[in-house]
MOPAC internal coordinates of N, CA, C and O (Angstrom, degrees):
PM7 1SCF
backbone

  N    0.0000 0     0.00 0     0.00 0    0    0    0
  C    1.4564 1     0.00 0     0.00 0    1    0    0
  C    1.5337 1   108.83 1     0.00 0    2    1    0
  O    1.2310 1   120.61 1   -35.63 1    3    2    1
  N    1.3589 1   116.43 1   144.37 1    3    2    1
  C    1.4583 1   121.95 1  -179.71 1    5    3    2
  C    1.5127 1   111.34 1   -78.19 1    6    5    3
  O    1.2310 1   121.90 1     6.92 1    7    6    5
  N    1.3025 1   113.98 1  -173.08 1    7    6    5
  C    1.4645 1   119.36 1   177.74 1    9    7    6
  C    1.5166 1   110.04 1   -66.98 1   10    9    7
  O    1.2310 1   121.19 1   -29.94 1   11   10    9
  N    1.3171 1   115.32 1   150.06 1   11   10    9
  C    1.4577 1   119.18 1   176.88 1   13   11   10
  C    1.5233 1   109.07 1   -88.44 1   14   13   11
  O    1.2310 1   120.79 1   -49.80 1   15   14   13
  N    1.3038 1   116.10 1   130.20 1   15   14   13
  C    1.4577 1   122.61 1   178.22 1   17   15   14
  C    1.5202 1   108.26 1  -119.61 1   18   17   15
  O    1.2310 1   121.49 1   -40.68 1   19   18   17
  N    1.3030 1   114.76 1   139.32 1   19   18   17
  C    1.4639 1   119.79 1   171.33 1   21   19   18
  C    1.5224 1   107.80 1   -71.05 1   22   21   19
  O    1.2310 1   119.75 1   -40.35 1   23   22   21
  N    1.3144 1   118.08 1   139.65 1   23   22   21
  C    1.4664 1   118.95 1   177.44 1   25   23   22
  C    1.5287 1   110.23 1   -69.00 1   26   25   23
  O    1.2310 1   121.12 1   -53.89 1   27   26   25
  N    1.3251 1   115.46 1   126.11 1   27   26   25
  C    1.4590 1   121.84 1  -178.59 1   29   27   26
  C    1.5259 1   108.56 1  -120.79 1   30   29   27
  O    1.2310 1   120.57 1   -56.65 1   31   30   29
  N    1.3183 1   116.51 1   123.35 1   31   30   29
  C    1.4649 1   121.16 1  -179.36 1   33   31   30
  C    1.5234 1   109.76 1   -58.20 1   34   33   31
  O    1.2310 1   121.48 1   -49.27 1   35   34   33
  N    1.3359 1   114.77 1   130.73 1   35   34   33
  C    1.4571 1   121.58 1   179.18 1   37   35   34
  C    1.5234 1   113.46 1    90.99 1   38   37   35
  O    1.2310 1   119.87 1   165.30 1   39   38   37
  N    1.3174 1   117.85 1   -14.70 1   39   38   37
  C    1.4640 1   121.81 1  -178.46 1   41   39   38
  C    1.5265 1   110.40 1   -81.14 1   42   41   39
  O    1.2310 1   121.12 1   -37.67 1   43   42   41
  N    1.3205 1   115.47 1   142.33 1   43   42   41
  C    1.4564 1   122.61 1   175.64 1   45   43   42
  C    1.5139 1   109.54 1   -95.43 1   46   45   43
  O    1.2310 1   120.88 1   -36.90 1   47   46   45
  N    1.3288 1   115.91 1   143.10 1   47   46   45
  C    1.4576 1   122.78 1   178.81 1   49   47   46
  C    1.5228 1   108.85 1  -134.58 1   50   49   47
  O    1.2310 1   121.28 1   -27.12 1   51   50   49
  N    1.3256 1   115.15 1   152.88 1   51   50   49
  C    1.4530 1   120.22 1   172.07 1   53   51   50
  C    1.5173 1   108.14 1  -113.24 1   54   53   51
  O    1.2310 1   121.15 1   -55.62 1   55   54   53
  N    1.3189 1   115.41 1   124.38 1   55   54   53
  C    1.4579 1   122.24 1   175.42 1   57   55   54
  C    1.5280 1   105.58 1   -84.14 1   58   57   55
  O    1.2310 1   120.39 1   -76.18 1   59   58   57
  N    1.3381 1   116.87 1   103.82 1   59   58   57
  C    1.4531 1   121.65 1  -173.55 1   61   59   58
  C    1.5261 1   112.52 1   -67.12 1   62   61   59
  O    1.2310 1   120.57 1   146.14 1   63   62   61
  N    1.3041 1   116.51 1   -33.86 1   63   62   61
  C    1.4605 1   119.99 1  -178.53 1   65   63   62
  C    1.5259 1   111.62 1   -67.24 1   66   65   63
  O    1.2310 1   120.25 1   138.48 1   67   66   65
  N    1.3246 1   117.13 1   -41.52 1   67   66   65
  C    1.4673 1   121.80 1  -177.11 1   69   67   66
  C    1.5254 1   113.05 1  -101.01 1   70   69   67
  O    1.2310 1   120.46 1   179.86 1   71   70   69
  N    1.3397 1   116.72 1    -0.14 1   71   70   69
  C    1.4643 1   122.66 1  -179.02 1   73   71   70
  C    1.5348 1   111.16 1    51.58 1   74   73   71
  O    1.2310 1   121.24 1  -129.33 1   75   74   73
  N    1.3437 1   115.23 1    50.67 1   75   74   73
  C    1.4664 1   122.45 1   179.32 1   77   75   74
  C    1.5220 1   109.80 1  -126.15 1   78   77   75
  O    1.2310 1   121.43 1   -34.66 1   79   78   77
  N    1.3141 1   114.87 1   145.34 1   79   78   77
  C    1.4580 1   121.27 1   176.28 1   81   79   78
  C    1.5204 1   107.80 1  -111.50 1   82   81   79
  O    1.2310 1   121.08 1   -41.50 1   83   82   81
  N    1.3232 1   115.53 1   138.50 1   83   82   81
  C    1.4622 1   119.71 1  -179.87 1   85   83   82
  C    1.5203 1   109.60 1  -149.12 1   86   85   83
  O    1.2310 1   121.78 1   -14.70 1   87   86   85
  N    1.3268 1   114.19 1   165.30 1   87   86   85
  C    1.4571 1   122.51 1   178.53 1   89   87   86
  C    1.5218 1   108.98 1  -120.53 1   90   89   87
  O    1.2310 1   120.73 1   -38.34 1   91   90   89
  N    1.3257 1   116.21 1   141.66 1   91   90   89
  C    1.4609 1   120.61 1   175.85 1   93   91   90
  C    1.5249 1   108.07 1   -80.73 1   94   93   91
  O    1.2310 1   121.15 1   -55.09 1   95   94   93
  N    1.3353 1   115.41 1   124.91 1   95   94   93
  C    1.4658 1   121.22 1   179.08 1   97   95   94
  C    1.5199 1   112.33 1   -93.66 1   98   97   95
  O    1.2310 1   121.33 1   140.26 1   99   98   97
  N    1.3479 1   115.06 1   -39.74 1   99   98   97
  C    1.4686 1   118.71 1  -173.42 1  101   99   98
  C    1.5119 1   108.66 1  -157.00 1  102  101   99
  O    1.2310 1   121.20 1   -33.64 1  103  102  101
  N    1.3131 1   115.31 1   146.36 1  103  102  101
  C    1.4596 1   121.91 1   173.84 1  105  103  102
  C    1.5243 1   106.56 1  -124.13 1  106  105  103
  O    1.2310 1   120.79 1   -62.33 1  107  106  105
  N    1.3133 1   116.10 1   117.67 1  107  106  105
  C    1.4612 1   121.97 1   178.78 1  109  107  106
  C    1.5245 1   107.10 1  -105.55 1  110  109  107
  O    1.2310 1   121.29 1   -82.96 1  111  110  109
  N    1.3171 1   115.13 1    97.04 1  111  110  109
  C    1.4637 1   119.87 1  -176.25 1  113  111  110
  C    1.5221 1   112.20 1   -68.07 1  114  113  111
  O    1.2310 1   120.17 1   148.24 1  115  114  113
  N    1.3231 1   117.29 1   -31.76 1  115  114  113
  C    1.4672 1   120.12 1   179.38 1  117  115  114
  C    1.5263 1   111.38 1   -64.79 1  118  117  115
  O    1.2310 1   120.87 1   135.58 1  119  118  117
  N    1.3233 1   115.93 1   -44.42 1  119  118  117
  C    1.4698 1   120.60 1  -179.27 1  121  119  118
  C    1.5293 1   111.84 1   -89.99 1  122  121  119
  O    1.2310 1   120.40 1   173.27 1  123  122  121
  N    1.3393 1   116.84 1    -6.73 1  123  122  121
  C    1.4670 1   123.37 1  -177.68 1  125  123  122
  C    1.5258 1   111.15 1    57.33 1  126  125  123
  O    1.2310 1   121.57 1  -129.75 1  127  126  125
  N    1.3483 1   114.61 1    50.25 1  127  126  125
  C    1.4593 1   122.50 1  -178.63 1  129  127  126
  C    1.5297 1   109.09 1  -124.17 1  130  129  127
  O    1.2310 1   121.04 1   -39.75 1  131  130  129
  N    1.3311 1   115.62 1   140.25 1  131  130  129
  C    1.4561 1   122.66 1   173.10 1  133  131  130
  C    1.5229 1   106.78 1  -117.04 1  134  133  131
  O    1.2310 1   120.56 1   -58.53 1  135  134  133
  N    1.3270 1   116.54 1   121.47 1  135  134  133
  C    1.4586 1   121.22 1   179.60 1  137  135  134
  C    1.5225 1   107.84 1   -98.77 1  138  137  135
  O    1.2310 1   120.78 1   -53.87 1  139  138  137
  N    1.3375 1   116.11 1   126.13 1  139  138  137
  C    1.4602 1   120.89 1  -178.73 1  141  139  138
  C    1.5197 1   109.99 1  -123.93 1  142  141  139
  O    1.2310 1   121.39 1   -20.81 1  143  142  141
  N    1.3436 1   114.95 1   159.19 1  143  142  141
  C    1.4556 1   120.75 1   175.54 1  145  143  142
  C    1.5157 1   108.23 1  -126.77 1  146  145  143
  O    1.2310 1   121.54 1   -54.72 1  147  146  145
  N    1.3354 1   114.66 1   125.28 1  147  146  145
  C    1.4605 1   121.64 1   178.00 1  149  147  146
  C    1.5251 1   109.88 1   -80.33 1  150  149  147
  O    1.2310 1   120.81 1   -13.63 1  151  150  149
  N    1.3209 1   116.06 1   166.37 1  151  150  149
  C    1.4607 1   121.24 1  -179.50 1  153  151  150
  C    1.5304 1   113.18 1   -57.95 1  154  153  151
  O    1.2310 1   120.43 1   148.86 1  155  154  153
  N    1.3295 1   116.78 1   -31.14 1  155  154  153
  C    1.4645 1   119.36 1  -179.05 1  157  155  154
  C    1.5257 1   112.47 1   -80.20 1  158  157  155
  O    1.2310 1   120.62 1  -178.45 1  159  158  157
  N    1.3500 1   116.42 1     1.55 1  159  158  157
  C    1.4559 1   121.26 1   177.32 1  161  159  158
  C    1.5157 1   113.83 1    96.12 1  162  161  159
  O    1.2310 1   120.33 1   168.23 1  163  162  161
  N    1.3411 1   116.98 1   -11.77 1  163  162  161
  C    1.4624 1   119.84 1   178.95 1  165  163  162
  C    1.5264 1   110.55 1   -64.32 1  166  165  163
  O    1.2310 1   121.20 1   -42.20 1  167  166  165
  N    1.3161 1   115.31 1   137.80 1  167  166  165
  C    1.4575 1   121.32 1   178.82 1  169  167  166
  C    1.5242 1   107.88 1  -108.91 1  170  169  167
  O    1.2310 1   121.45 1   -42.20 1  171  170  169
  N    1.3149 1   114.82 1   137.80 1  171  170  169
  C    1.4559 1   120.80 1  -176.65 1  173  171  170
  C    1.5212 1   109.34 1  -136.48 1  174  173  171
  O    1.2310 1   120.88 1   -34.40 1  175  174  173
  N    1.3117 1   115.93 1   145.60 1  175  174  173
  C    1.4523 1   121.31 1   174.71 1  177  175  174
  C    1.5223 1   108.63 1  -108.05 1  178  177  175
  O    1.2310 1   121.21 1   -48.16 1  179  178  177
  N    1.3260 1   115.29 1   131.84 1  179  178  177
  C    1.4583 1   121.60 1   176.50 1  181  179  178
  C    1.5137 1   108.48 1  -117.85 1  182  181  179
  O    1.2310 1   120.44 1   -38.21 1  183  182  181
  N    1.3273 1   116.76 1   141.79 1  183  182  181
  C    1.4554 1   117.41 1   171.26 1  185  183  182
  C    1.5308 1   107.73 1   -80.59 1  186  185  183
  O    1.2310 1   120.42 1   -14.72 1  187  186  185
  N    1.3184 1   116.81 1   165.28 1  187  186  185
  C    1.4638 1   119.77 1  -174.64 1  189  187  186
  C    1.5295 1   111.82 1   -62.71 1  190  189  187
  O    1.2310 1   119.81 1   149.78 1  191  190  189
  N    1.3287 1   117.98 1   -30.22 1  191  190  189
  C    1.4631 1   120.44 1   177.01 1  193  191  190
  C    1.5335 1   110.18 1   -67.28 1  194  193  191
  O    1.2310 1   120.72 1   138.18 1  195  194  193
  N    1.3264 1   116.24 1   -41.82 1  195  194  193
  C    1.4629 1   120.71 1   176.92 1  197  195  194
  C    1.5087 1   111.48 1   -62.86 1  198  197  195
  O    1.2310 1   120.59 1   140.58 1  199  198  197
  N    1.3402 1   116.48 1   -39.42 1  199  198  197
  C    1.4628 1   121.13 1   177.71 1  201  199  198
  C    1.5269 1   109.85 1   -61.72 1  202  201  199
  O    1.2310 1   120.58 1   135.09 1  203  202  201
  N    1.3239 1   116.50 1   -44.91 1  203  202  201
  C    1.4697 1   121.40 1  -176.70 1  205  203  202
  C    1.5261 1   111.53 1   -63.73 1  206  205  203
  O    1.2310 1   119.69 1   154.45 1  207  206  205
  N    1.3205 1   118.20 1   -25.55 1  207  206  205
  C    1.4611 1   121.59 1  -179.04 1  209  207  206
  C    1.5289 1   113.38 1   -81.84 1  210  209  207
  O    1.2310 1   120.13 1   166.15 1  211  210  209
  N    1.3419 1   117.36 1   -13.85 1  211  210  209
  C    1.4637 1   120.31 1  -177.61 1  213  211  210
  C    1.5315 1   110.98 1   -70.53 1  214  213  211
  O    1.2310 1   121.17 1   -37.06 1  215  214  213
  N    1.3324 1   115.37 1   142.94 1  215  214  213
  C    1.4532 1   122.88 1   174.54 1  217  215  214
  C    1.5315 1   106.49 1   -94.76 1  218  217  215
  O    1.2310 1   120.52 1   -84.99 1  219  218  217
  N    1.3331 1   116.61 1    95.01 1  219  218  217
  C    1.4623 1   121.95 1  -168.84 1  221  219  218
  C    1.5268 1   113.49 1  -111.96 1  222  221  219
  O    1.2310 1   121.85 1   -27.64 1  223  222  221
  N    1.2980 1   114.07 1   152.36 1  223  222  221
  C    1.4543 1   124.03 1   166.94 1  225  223  222
  C    1.5213 1   106.78 1  -132.44 1  226  225  223
  O    1.2310 1   120.58 1   -32.32 1  227  226  225
  N    1.3240 1   116.50 1   147.68 1  227  226  225
  C    1.4605 1   119.89 1   174.10 1  229  227  226
  C    1.5190 1   108.73 1   -66.12 1  230  229  227
  O    1.2310 1   120.67 1   -32.71 1  231  230  229
  N    1.3060 1   116.32 1   147.29 1  231  230  229
  C    1.4534 1   121.59 1  -178.29 1  233  231  230
  C    1.5236 1   109.49 1  -137.41 1  234  233  231
  O    1.2310 1   121.06 1   -16.08 1  235  234  233
  N    1.2993 1   115.57 1   163.92 1  235  234  233
  C    1.4621 1   122.23 1   174.90 1  237  235  234
  C    1.5313 1   108.90 1   -94.37 1  238  237  235
  O    1.2310 1   120.77 1   -19.39 1  239  238  237
  N    1.3265 1   116.13 1   160.61 1  239  238  237
  C    1.4593 1   119.78 1   175.10 1  241  239  238
  C    1.5246 1   108.45 1   -59.55 1  242  241  239
  O    1.2310 1   120.17 1   -49.87 1  243  242  241
  N    1.3171 1   117.29 1   130.13 1  243  242  241
  C    1.4644 1   119.98 1  -178.62 1  245  243  242
  C    1.5278 1   111.73 1   -63.22 1  246  245  243
  O    1.2310 1   121.42 1   -35.38 1  247  246  245
  N    1.3227 1   114.89 1   144.62 1  247  246  245
  C    1.4530 1   120.30 1   177.78 1  249  247  246
  C    1.5247 1   109.44 1   -63.54 1  250  249  247
  O    1.2310 1   120.56 1   -45.11 1  251  250  249
  N    1.3028 1   116.53 1   134.89 1  251  250  249
  C    1.4568 1   120.93 1   179.11 1  253  251  250
  C    1.5197 1   113.97 1    83.35 1  254  253  251
  O    1.2310 1   120.16 1  -173.55 1  255  254  253
  N    1.3274 1   117.29 1     6.45 1  255  254  253
  C    1.4597 1   120.53 1   178.94 1  257  255  254
  C    1.5171 1   108.99 1   -62.71 1  258  257  255
  O    1.2310 1   120.63 1   -50.66 1  259  258  257
  N    1.3308 1   116.40 1   129.34 1  259  258  257
  C    1.4621 1   120.58 1  -174.50 1  261  259  258
  C    1.5164 1   113.29 1   -88.11 1  262  261  259
  O    1.2310 1   119.90 1   176.46 1  263  262  261
  N    1.3045 1   117.79 1    -3.54 1  263  262  261
  C    1.4515 1   120.46 1   179.41 1  265  263  262
  C    1.5066 1   111.39 1   117.82 1  266  265  263
  O    1.2310 1   121.76 1   -34.27 1  267  266  265
  N    1.3023 1   114.24 1   145.73 1  267  266  265
  C    1.4577 1   119.46 1  -177.57 1  269  267  266
  C    1.5155 1   110.87 1   -94.75 1  270  269  267
  O    1.2310 1   121.41 1   -10.29 1  271  270  269
  N    1.2960 1   114.90 1   169.71 1  271  270  269
  C    1.4591 1   121.41 1   174.85 1  273  271  270
  C    1.5266 1   109.47 1   -59.50 1  274  273  271
  O    1.2310 1   120.29 1   139.67 1  275  274  273
  N    1.3200 1   117.05 1   -40.33 1  275  274  273
  C    1.4585 1   120.69 1  -179.47 1  277  275  274
  C    1.5237 1   111.12 1   -62.09 1  278  277  275
  O    1.2310 1   120.70 1   138.22 1  279  278  277
  N    1.3324 1   116.27 1   -41.78 1  279  278  277
  C    1.4614 1   119.62 1   178.96 1  281  279  278
  C    1.5180 1   110.66 1   -65.76 1  282  281  279
  O    1.2310 1   120.50 1   139.25 1  283  282  281
  N    1.3360 1   116.65 1   -40.75 1  283  282  281
  C    1.4622 1   119.93 1   179.48 1  285  283  282
  C    1.5192 1   111.05 1   -66.52 1  286  285  283
  O    1.2310 1   120.56 1   141.03 1  287  286  285
  N    1.3407 1   116.53 1   -38.97 1  287  286  285
  C    1.4633 1   120.37 1   176.95 1  289  287  286
  C    1.5219 1   110.39 1   -62.12 1  290  289  287
  O    1.2310 1   120.70 1   138.85 1  291  290  289
  N    1.3341 1   116.26 1   -41.15 1  291  290  289
  C    1.4666 1   120.47 1   179.24 1  293  291  290
  C    1.5241 1   109.96 1   -63.88 1  294  293  291
  O    1.2310 1   120.44 1   139.28 1  295  294  293
  N    1.3378 1   116.77 1   -40.72 1  295  294  293
  C    1.4550 1   120.08 1   178.08 1  297  295  294
  C    1.5252 1   110.82 1   -63.62 1  298  297  295
  O    1.2310 1   120.62 1   139.96 1  299  298  297
  N    1.3398 1   116.43 1   -40.04 1  299  298  297
  C    1.4624 1   119.80 1   178.59 1  301  299  298
  C    1.5190 1   110.75 1   -64.62 1  302  301  299
  O    1.2310 1   120.05 1   142.42 1  303  302  301
  N    1.3382 1   117.51 1   -37.58 1  303  302  301
  C    1.4599 1   120.34 1   177.41 1  305  303  302
  C    1.5139 1   109.83 1   -63.96 1  306  305  303
  O    1.2310 1   120.51 1   139.51 1  307  306  305
  N    1.3561 1   116.62 1   -40.49 1  307  306  305
  C    1.4598 1   120.04 1   176.93 1  309  307  306
  C    1.5237 1   110.11 1   -61.52 1  310  309  307
  O    1.2310 1   120.68 1   138.96 1  311  310  309
  N    1.3414 1   116.30 1   -41.04 1  311  310  309
  C    1.4607 1   120.32 1   177.75 1  313  311  310
  C    1.5175 1   110.40 1   -63.27 1  314  313  311
  O    1.2310 1   120.41 1   139.67 1  315  314  313
  N    1.3371 1   116.82 1   -40.33 1  315  314  313
  C    1.4605 1   120.54 1   178.51 1  317  315  314
  C    1.5146 1   110.24 1   -62.21 1  318  317  315
  O    1.2310 1   120.18 1   139.77 1  319  318  317
  N    1.3325 1   117.26 1   -40.23 1  319  318  317
  C    1.4575 1   120.80 1   177.42 1  321  319  318
  C    1.5186 1   109.76 1   -60.98 1  322  321  319
  O    1.2310 1   120.28 1   139.75 1  323  322  321
  N    1.3146 1   117.06 1   -40.25 1  323  322  321
  C    1.4444 1   121.43 1   179.96 1  325  323  322
  C    1.5152 1   109.88 1   -64.62 1  326  325  323
  O    1.2310 1   120.73 1   138.88 1  327  326  325
  N    1.3407 1   116.22 1   -41.12 1  327  326  325
  C    1.4581 1   120.06 1   178.28 1  329  327  326
  C    1.5257 1   110.93 1   -61.44 1  330  329  327
  O    1.2310 1   120.30 1   142.36 1  331  330  329
  N    1.3240 1   117.03 1   -37.64 1  331  330  329
  C    1.4612 1   120.17 1   177.27 1  333  331  330
  C    1.5162 1   110.88 1   -61.13 1  334  333  331
  O    1.2310 1   120.78 1   141.81 1  335  334  333
  N    1.3385 1   116.12 1   -38.19 1  335  334  333
  C    1.4575 1   119.76 1   178.02 1  337  335  334
  C    1.5179 1   110.03 1   -63.38 1  338  337  335
  O    1.2310 1   120.51 1   141.58 1  339  338  337
  N    1.3351 1   116.63 1   -38.42 1  339  338  337
  C    1.4563 1   120.41 1   178.70 1  341  339  338
  C    1.5149 1   110.81 1   -62.38 1  342  341  339
  O    1.2310 1   120.56 1   139.22 1  343  342  341
  N    1.3348 1   116.54 1   -40.78 1  343  342  341
  C    1.4526 1   119.88 1   179.39 1  345  343  342
  C    1.5207 1   110.25 1   -62.87 1  346  345  343
  O    1.2310 1   120.35 1   143.01 1  347  346  345
  N    1.3350 1   116.94 1   -36.99 1  347  346  345
  C    1.4544 1   120.20 1   176.91 1  349  347  346
  C    1.5220 1   110.21 1   -62.82 1  350  349  347
  O    1.2310 1   120.88 1   140.04 1  351  350  349
  N    1.3472 1   115.92 1   -39.96 1  351  350  349
  C    1.4520 1   119.85 1   178.32 1  353  351  350
  C    1.5234 1   110.23 1   -63.29 1  354  353  351
  O    1.2310 1   120.38 1   140.94 1  355  354  353
  N    1.3406 1   116.88 1   -39.06 1  355  354  353
  C    1.4501 1   120.09 1   178.41 1  357  355  354
  C    1.5179 1   110.17 1   -63.80 1  358  357  355
  O    1.2310 1   120.34 1   141.80 1  359  358  357
  N    1.3323 1   116.96 1   -38.20 1  359  358  357
  C    1.4539 1   120.11 1   177.06 1  361  359  358
  C    1.5185 1   110.19 1   -62.38 1  362  361  359
  O    1.2310 1   120.68 1   142.35 1  363  362  361
  N    1.3280 1   116.31 1   -37.65 1  363  362  361
  C    1.4560 1   120.29 1   177.97 1  365  363  362
  C    1.5214 1   109.97 1   -62.99 1  366  365  363
  O    1.2310 1   120.35 1   141.57 1  367  366  365
  N    1.3490 1   116.94 1   -38.43 1  367  366  365
  C    1.4525 1   120.67 1   178.30 1  369  367  366
  C    1.5164 1   110.00 1   -62.81 1  370  369  367
  O    1.2310 1   120.31 1   141.21 1  371  370  369
  N    1.3401 1   117.02 1   -38.79 1  371  370  369
  C    1.4524 1   120.76 1   178.05 1  373  371  370
  C    1.5217 1   110.26 1   -62.35 1  374  373  371
  O    1.2310 1   120.30 1   142.04 1  375  374  373
  N    1.3246 1   117.04 1   -37.96 1  375  374  373
  C    1.4590 1   120.89 1   177.76 1  377  375  374
  C    1.5250 1   110.22 1   -62.45 1  378  377  375
  O    1.2310 1   120.81 1   142.50 1  379  378  377
  N    1.3332 1   116.05 1   -37.50 1  379  378  377
  C    1.4585 1   119.60 1   177.96 1  381  379  378
  C    1.5193 1   109.55 1   -63.41 1  382  381  379
  O    1.2310 1   120.08 1   141.66 1  383  382  381
  N    1.3304 1   117.45 1   -38.34 1  383  382  381
  C    1.4528 1   120.60 1   178.76 1  385  383  382
  C    1.5216 1   110.58 1   -62.31 1  386  385  383
  O    1.2310 1   120.28 1   142.09 1  387  386  385
  N    1.3098 1   117.06 1   -37.91 1  387  386  385
  C    1.4519 1   120.51 1   178.13 1  389  387  386
  C    1.5211 1   110.40 1   -64.59 1  390  389  387
  O    1.2310 1   121.09 1   140.55 1  391  390  389
  N    1.3234 1   115.51 1   -39.45 1  391  390  389
  C    1.4577 1   119.58 1   177.99 1  393  391  390
  C    1.5252 1   110.07 1   -61.40 1  394  393  391
  O    1.2310 1   120.49 1   140.26 1  395  394  393
  N    1.3414 1   116.68 1   -39.74 1  395  394  393
  C    1.4544 1   120.68 1   178.97 1  397  395  394
  C    1.5247 1   110.57 1   -63.01 1  398  397  395
  O    1.2310 1   120.81 1   139.11 1  399  398  397
  N    1.3397 1   116.06 1   -40.89 1  399  398  397
  C    1.4560 1   119.62 1   178.90 1  401  399  398
  C    1.5207 1   110.55 1   -64.51 1  402  401  399
  O    1.2310 1   120.41 1   141.66 1  403  402  401
  N    1.3264 1   116.83 1   -38.34 1  403  402  401
  C    1.4502 1   120.15 1   177.50 1  405  403  402
  C    1.5198 1   110.12 1   -61.48 1  406  405  403
  O    1.2310 1   121.16 1   140.38 1  407  406  405
  N    1.3544 1   115.39 1   -39.62 1  407  406  405
  C    1.4656 1   119.44 1   179.24 1  409  407  406
  C    1.5195 1   110.29 1   -63.74 1  410  409  407
  O    1.2310 1   120.58 1   140.65 1  411  410  409
  N    1.3345 1   116.49 1   -39.35 1  411  410  409
  C    1.4582 1   121.03 1  -179.24 1  413  411  410
  C    1.5339 1   109.46 1   -64.94 1  414  413  411
  O    1.2310 1   120.67 1   140.55 1  415  414  413
  N    1.3455 1   116.32 1   -39.45 1  415  414  413
  C    1.4545 1   119.70 1   178.88 1  417  415  414
  C    1.5273 1   110.01 1   -61.71 1  418  417  415
  O    1.2310 1   120.66 1   141.57 1  419  418  417
  N    1.3027 1   116.35 1   -38.43 1  419  418  417
  C    1.4576 1   119.76 1  -179.20 1  421  419  418
  C    1.5287 1   111.18 1   -69.30 1  422  421  419
  O    1.2310 1   120.53 1   148.25 1  423  422  421
  N    1.3386 1   116.60 1   -31.75 1  423  422  421
  C    1.4666 1   119.85 1  -179.47 1  425  423  422
  C    1.5148 1   110.22 1   -68.24 1  426  425  423
  O    1.2310 1   119.38 1   152.65 1  427  426  425
  N    1.3409 1   118.79 1   -27.35 1  427  426  425
  C    1.4492 1   120.78 1  -176.54 1  429  427  426
  C    1.5256 1   111.83 1   -73.80 1  430  429  427
  O    1.2310 1   119.68 1   156.93 1  431  430  429
  N    1.2818 1   118.22 1   -23.07 1  431  430  429
  C    1.4593 1   120.23 1  -176.67 1  433  431  430
  C    1.4564 1   110.55 1   -78.12 1  434  433  431
  O    1.2310 1   120.10 1   180.00 1  435  434  433

């Protein structure tokens, strides 16, 4: 068996026994689950005992890797943050409408 490595989100590992490379997507310490993504895009959950049994070596991100689910989720969160900014801008537009109404009130006097 290889060295034991703690599962680290974003880190690539090579499973020497199965000759597979994968990336850790998430570690749920409460449920004692490690979620990994294989090169073919398949996502798998391992319990901590299953993780401890793996014969692992640290690995680099494979050349030509198109991105993991975790990276895409992070990008979507960034997009969501951007959308929130847009909503703030819309609120600002509403404030402008109020200013226009105030102007109309002044015209009536």
